[in-house]
C-alpha positions in Angstrom: -13.8 -34.2 -50.8 -16.8 -36.4 -51.4 -16.8 -38.3 -54.7 -19.9 -40.1 -55.0 -18.5 -42.8 -57.8 -15.9 -44.5 -56.0 -14.5 -45.2 -59.5 -13.7 -41.3 -59.6 -11.5 -41.5 -56.5 -9.1 -43.8 -58.4 -8.4 -41.0 -60.8 -6.8 -38.9 -57.9 -4.1 -41.4 -56.9 -0.6 -40.7 -58.1 0.0 -41.2 -61.8 1.5 -44.7 -61.1 -1.4 -46.2 -59.1 -4.4 -44.0 -60.8 -6.7 -45.5 -63.3 -8.6 -43.4 -66.0 -12.2 -42.2 -66.0 -14.8 -45.1 -66.1 -16.2 -46.1 -69.6 -19.3 -44.3 -69.1 -18.0 -40.9 -69.2 -17.3 -41.7 -72.7 -20.5 -43.4 -73.9 -23.2 -42.7 -71.4 -25.6 -39.8 -72.8 -26.4 -39.2 -69.1 -22.7 -38.8 -68.1 -22.5 -36.6 -71.1 -25.0 -34.3 -69.9 -23.6 -34.3 -66.6 -20.0 -33.1 -68.0 -21.8 -30.5 -69.9 -22.7 -28.7 -66.6 -19.6 -29.8 -64.7 -16.8 -29.5 -67.3 -18.2 -26.9 -69.5 -21.0 -24.8 -67.8 -18.9 -23.6 -64.5 -15.6 -22.6 -66.4 -14.5 -20.9 -69.5 -14.7 -23.0 -72.7 -13.8 -22.4 -76.4 -17.0 -21.8 -78.9 -15.2 -20.6 -82.0 -12.6 -18.1 -83.3 -13.3 -14.3 -83.6 -12.0 -14.9 -87.3 -15.2 -16.8 -88.0 -17.0 -13.2 -88.1 -14.3 -10.9 -89.8 -16.6 -8.2 -90.5 -19.4 -6.3 -88.7 -22.4 -7.8 -89.5 -21.0 -11.2 -89.6 -23.2 -13.9 -87.5 -22.7 -17.4 -87.4 -25.3 -19.6 -85.4 -23.7 -22.2 -83.4 -25.4 -25.2 -81.4 -22.8 -25.9 -78.4 -23.9 -28.8 -76.2 -27.5 -28.5 -77.2 -27.7 -24.7 -76.7 -28.5 -22.5 -79.9 -26.1 -19.5 -79.8 -25.1 -16.8 -82.0 -21.7 -15.7 -82.6 -21.8 -12.1 -84.2 -19.5 -9.0 -84.8 -21.6 -6.1 -83.9 -21.6 -2.5 -85.9 -19.2 -1.5 -83.4 -16.8 -4.3 -84.4 -17.1 -6.1 -80.7 -17.6 -9.6 -81.1 -20.2 -11.0 -79.0 -22.0 -14.3 -78.1 -25.9 -14.3 -77.8 -28.6 -17.2 -77.2 -30.0 -17.5 -80.5 -33.7 -16.8 -79.6 -36.3 -14.4 -79.9 -37.4 -13.0 -76.4 -41.0 -13.2 -77.7 -41.8 -16.9 -78.2 -38.3 -18.4 -78.4 -38.0 -18.7 -82.1 -34.6 -19.3 -83.7 -33.4 -16.0 -85.2 -30.5 -17.1 -87.5 -30.5 -20.5 -89.3 -27.2 -20.0 -91.5 -24.1 -18.0 -91.3 -24.8 -14.7 -92.8 -24.3 -11.2 -93.1 -26.9 -8.9 -91.1 -27.4 -6.1 -93.3 -29.9 -4.4 -91.1 -31.2 -5.5 -88.0 -31.6 -9.4 -86.6 -35.2 -10.0 -87.6 -37.2 -12.9 -86.1 -39.0 -14.7 -89.1 -42.1 -15.5 -86.9 -43.4 -12.1 -85.7 -40.6 -9.9 -87.0 -39.2 -8.5 -83.7 -35.8 -7.1 -84.4 -32.8 -6.6 -82.6 -29.7 -4.7 -83.1 -26.3 -6.6 -83.9 -25.6 -5.3 -80.2 -28.5 -7.2 -78.8 -31.1 -4.3 -78.1 -34.6 -5.0 -79.2 -35.2 -2.3 -81.7 -38.5 -3.3 -83.2 -42.0 -4.9 -82.0 -44.4 -4.5 -85.1 -48.0 -4.8 -83.9 -47.2 -5.5 -80.4 -49.8 -3.2 -79.1 -52.4 -4.5 -81.7 -52.7 -3.9 -85.7 -50.6 -0.6 -86.4 -49.4 0.1 -83.0 -45.7 -1.0 -82.4 -45.2 -0.4 -78.9 -47.2 -1.2 -75.7 -46.9 0.7 -72.4 -46.8 -2.6 -70.4 -43.7 -3.8 -72.6 -40.3 -2.5 -71.8 -38.2 -2.9 -74.9 -34.9 -2.2 -72.8 -35.3 -5.3 -70.8 -36.1 -7.6 -73.8 -32.5 -7.5 -75.5 -30.9 -10.5 -76.6 -29.5 -12.8 -73.8 -26.1 -12.3 -73.6 -23.4 -15.2 -72.9 -20.5 -14.1 -71.0 -17.4 -14.2 -73.5 -13.8 -13.4 -73.8 -11.3 -13.3 -76.7 -7.8 -14.8 -76.2 -5.4 -16.0 -78.9 -8.5 -15.2 -81.3 -10.5 -18.1 -79.5 -14.0 -16.9 -78.3 -14.1 -18.1 -74.7 -17.7 -18.3 -73.2 -18.6 -19.0 -69.4 -22.3 -20.4 -69.6 -22.6 -20.2 -66.0 -21.6 -16.5 -66.0 -19.8 -17.4 -62.3 -16.4 -18.1 -63.3 -13.4 -15.6 -62.3 -12.5 -13.0 -64.8 -10.7 -14.8 -68.0 -7.5 -13.0 -67.0 -7.7 -14.4 -63.8 -8.8 -17.8 -64.4 -6.0 -18.3 -67.1 -3.1 -15.9 -65.5 -0.8 -18.8 -65.1 -1.0 -19.8 -69.0 -1.3 -16.2 -70.3 2.0 -15.6 -68.3 3.7 -18.8 -69.8 3.3 -17.6 -73.2 3.6 -14.1 -72.3 6.1 -13.7 -75.4 3.2 -14.4 -77.7 0.8 -11.6 -76.5 1.4 -9.7 -79.5 -0.7 -9.6 -82.8 -1.5 -12.7 -85.1 -3.3 -12.8 -88.1 -5.5 -15.6 -89.3 -4.4 -17.2 -92.5 -7.5 -17.2 -94.1 -9.5 -19.9 -96.0 -6.6 -21.8 -96.8 -5.6 -22.1 -93.0 -8.5 -23.6 -91.6 -10.2 -27.0 -91.7 -12.4 -29.2 -89.8 -12.3 -32.7 -88.8 -15.0 -34.9 -87.5 -14.1 -37.7 -85.4 -16.5 -40.5 -83.9 -14.8 -40.1 -80.6 -15.7 -38.7 -77.1 -14.2 -35.2 -77.0 -12.0 -35.9 -73.9 -10.1 -38.7 -75.9 -9.3 -35.9 -78.4 -7.7 -33.9 -75.3 -6.0 -36.8 -73.8 -4.1 -37.8 -77.4 -3.2 -34.2 -77.9 -1.7 -33.3 -74.6 1.1 -36.2 -74.8 4.0 -37.2 -77.0 4.1 -40.7 -75.9 2.6 -41.7 -79.0 4.8 -39.9 -81.5 6.9 -42.7 -82.8 4.2 -45.0 -83.9 1.4 -42.5 -84.9 3.7 -39.7 -86.3 6.8 -41.4 -87.9 7.1 -38.6 -90.1 7.0 -35.7 -87.5 9.3 -38.2 -85.0 11.8 -38.5 -87.8 12.8 -34.7 -86.9 11.2 -34.0 -83.7 11.6 -37.1 -81.9 10.0 -38.5 -78.7 13.3 -37.8 -76.6 13.2 -34.0 -77.7 9.7 -33.5 -76.2 9.1 -32.4 -72.5 5.8 -32.9 -70.4 3.8 -29.8 -69.2 1.3 -30.0 -66.4 -0.3 -27.0 -64.4 -3.0 -28.6 -62.2 -6.5 -27.6 -62.9 -5.8 -25.6 -66.0 -3.9 -27.0 -68.6 -1.2 -29.9 -69.8 0.3 -30.5 -72.8 3.9 -31.2 -74.3 6.8 -29.1 -75.6 9.7 -29.8 -78.0 13.3 -28.6 -78.0 13.1 -29.3 -81.9 11.0 -27.4 -84.2 12.0 -27.2 -88.1 10.5 -24.2 -89.8 8.9 -24.9 -93.1 10.8 -23.7 -96.1 9.8 -22.7 -99.5 11.8 -23.9 -102.7 13.5 -20.7 -102.8 14.4 -20.9 -99.1 11.8 -18.5 -97.7 9.9 -18.8 -94.4 7.2 -17.2 -92.4 8.3 -13.9 -90.7 9.0 -14.5 -86.8 6.9 -13.0 -84.1 8.4 -10.1 -82.6 11.2 -9.9 -79.7 10.9 -13.7 -79.0 12.9 -15.3 -76.1 16.0 -17.5 -77.3 14.1 -20.6 -76.2 11.9 -20.2 -79.2 14.3 -20.4 -81.8 14.1 -24.0 -82.0 11.3 -24.9 -79.7 7.5 -25.2 -79.8 4.9 -26.0 -77.2 1.3 -27.4 -77.3 -1.3 -27.0 -74.5 -4.9 -28.5 -73.8 -6.5 -25.6 -72.2 -9.4 -27.4 -70.2 -11.9 -28.2 -71.2 -11.7 -28.1 -74.9 -9.2 -25.9 -76.7 -5.7 -26.9 -78.0 -3.3 -24.5 -78.7 0.2 -24.5 -80.2 2.9 -21.9 -80.7 5.9 -21.6 -82.8 8.4 -18.8 -83.4 6.6 -18.3 -87.0 3.0 -19.2 -86.6 0.6 -20.6 -84.3 -2.7 -22.5 -84.1 -6.1 -23.1 -82.4 -8.1 -26.1 -82.3 -11.7 -25.6 -80.9 -13.2 -28.9 -80.0 -17.0 -29.1 -80.2 -18.9 -32.2 -79.0 -21.9 -33.5 -80.7 -22.8 -36.1 -78.0 -20.8 -38.5 -76.2 -19.1 -40.1 -79.4 -18.6 -37.6 -81.9 -16.7 -34.4 -81.9 -15.9 -31.8 -84.2 -12.5 -30.2 -84.4 -12.3 -26.6 -85.8 -8.6 -26.0 -86.7 -7.3 -22.4 -87.5 -3.6 -21.3 -88.1 -2.2 -18.0 -87.4 0.7 -16.1 -88.6 3.0 -13.0 -87.2 2.5 -11.0 -90.4 -0.9 -10.3 -92.3 1.2 -10.7 -95.7 2.5 -14.2 -96.0 3.2 -16.6 -99.2 0.1 -18.4 -100.1 1.6 -21.4 -101.3 3.6 -21.8 -98.0 0.5 -21.1 -95.9 -1.2 -23.8 -98.1 1.8 -26.3 -97.5 1.7 -25.6 -93.8 -2.1 -26.3 -93.5 -1.7 -29.4 -95.5 1.3 -30.8 -93.2 -0.6 -30.0 -90.0 -3.9 -31.7 -91.3 -2.0 -34.7 -92.2 -0.6 -34.9 -88.6 -4.1 -34.2 -87.0 -5.7 -36.9 -89.5 -3.1 -39.3 -88.1 -4.5 -39.2 -84.8 -8.0 -40.0 -85.9 -7.6 -43.8 -86.0 -6.4 -43.9 -82.7 -8.9 -41.7 -80.9 -11.6 -43.7 -82.4 -9.9 -47.0 -81.6 -10.0 -45.9 -78.1 -13.8 -44.9 -78.1 -14.5 -48.5 -79.4 -12.6 -49.7 -76.6 -14.9 -48.1 -74.2 -17.3 -50.5 -74.9 -15.2 -53.4 -73.5 -16.6 -54.2 -70.1 -13.2 -55.4 -69.1 -11.6 -52.1 -69.6 -11.2 -50.5 -66.1 -10.1 -46.9 -67.2 -6.6 -48.2 -68.1 -3.1 -47.1 -66.4 -0.8 -44.2 -66.9 3.0 -44.5 -67.5 4.6 -42.4 -64.6 7.2 -40.9 -67.1 5.1 -40.4 -70.2 1.5 -39.8 -69.2 1.6 -37.2 -66.7 -0.2 -34.7 -68.9 -3.1 -37.0 -69.6 -3.5 -38.0 -65.9 -3.5 -34.3 -65.1 -6.5 -33.9 -67.4 -8.2 -36.7 -66.0 -7.7 -35.4 -62.3 -9.2 -32.1 -63.3 -12.0 -33.8 -65.0 -12.7 -36.1 -62.0 -12.5 -33.0 -59.3 -14.9 -30.9 -61.4 -17.4 -33.8 -61.7 -17.1 -34.6 -58.0 -17.6 -31.0 -57.1 -20.7 -30.6 -59.3 -22.2 -33.6 -57.5 -21.5 -32.1 -54.2 -23.3 -29.1 -55.2 -20.3 -26.6 -54.6 
């Protein structure tokens, strides 16, 4: 494999000899644009969650890597992703999250689209009073569909349209968590929150997938789920993360807990796992709840983290849900200062990508190897 940037070849070395990605891949707008194609465009990436549009007609505009997209649940209850533009003159169709009561109407010339994406009305397109034209075929001018798939409530998109089918691309990780292939229910407004981090999105992935930092960054969590209770997970080209053999269920004052997912293997009685699915989705599973974090980059040095919590039952205790969300928010907020600190550190010309602990940093190095290989493939035109 030919790697045009010699520094990227250092990433591919064994963990003990490897260096991390060069500083420019965290700070340079040109590198950010390159990665938008190499790391996000070719494969499946996370955009949002289906619970963002819970009812038919719900629509949410999202700018993703500079592209205006529209997440919408159609009248047929199917969640779709379209480019958020009118096919006439490229006008943005939906500016704010809202319910589409009838059709999606362009505010410029009033062309209208169904919630399934078909062009259904073109007022005066053939001249005043003539709403059709013999030389214009509406059936070819529907909204531009973005290939999408829903797994674990995450809306995954493939911008290039050329990735293998999601079930094929993610077969290994789906198999790893096959016990959790069952209904899960979003906890509602009290089970979601957003964090804005002044750092490159890759640093959020790198921090999430390793447990090495627990004793110093998460002392409360480490008091019962200690560093030595964790293990590394590495699945080359797909995901990396960590697991723990010690998961402590949240309990109410009356001793109540969340109901468990059905028929789980005994290994989940006291265990949990946390995977960073490349490029930008962070997932966690436990016997009684799960979470999904979608990272949305806003340029090379800012990332929004959209956090959502899920349960085995649609009926869970409100106070316990709120405590669970607050507990996780504390954990994720504790990470912010290190992720932002590493971002500031990438402005130091003496930093050469850093080194990896052979014992502790395997998951982070796994992510770097994936990123470097995808960038190299993109540059070589593969």
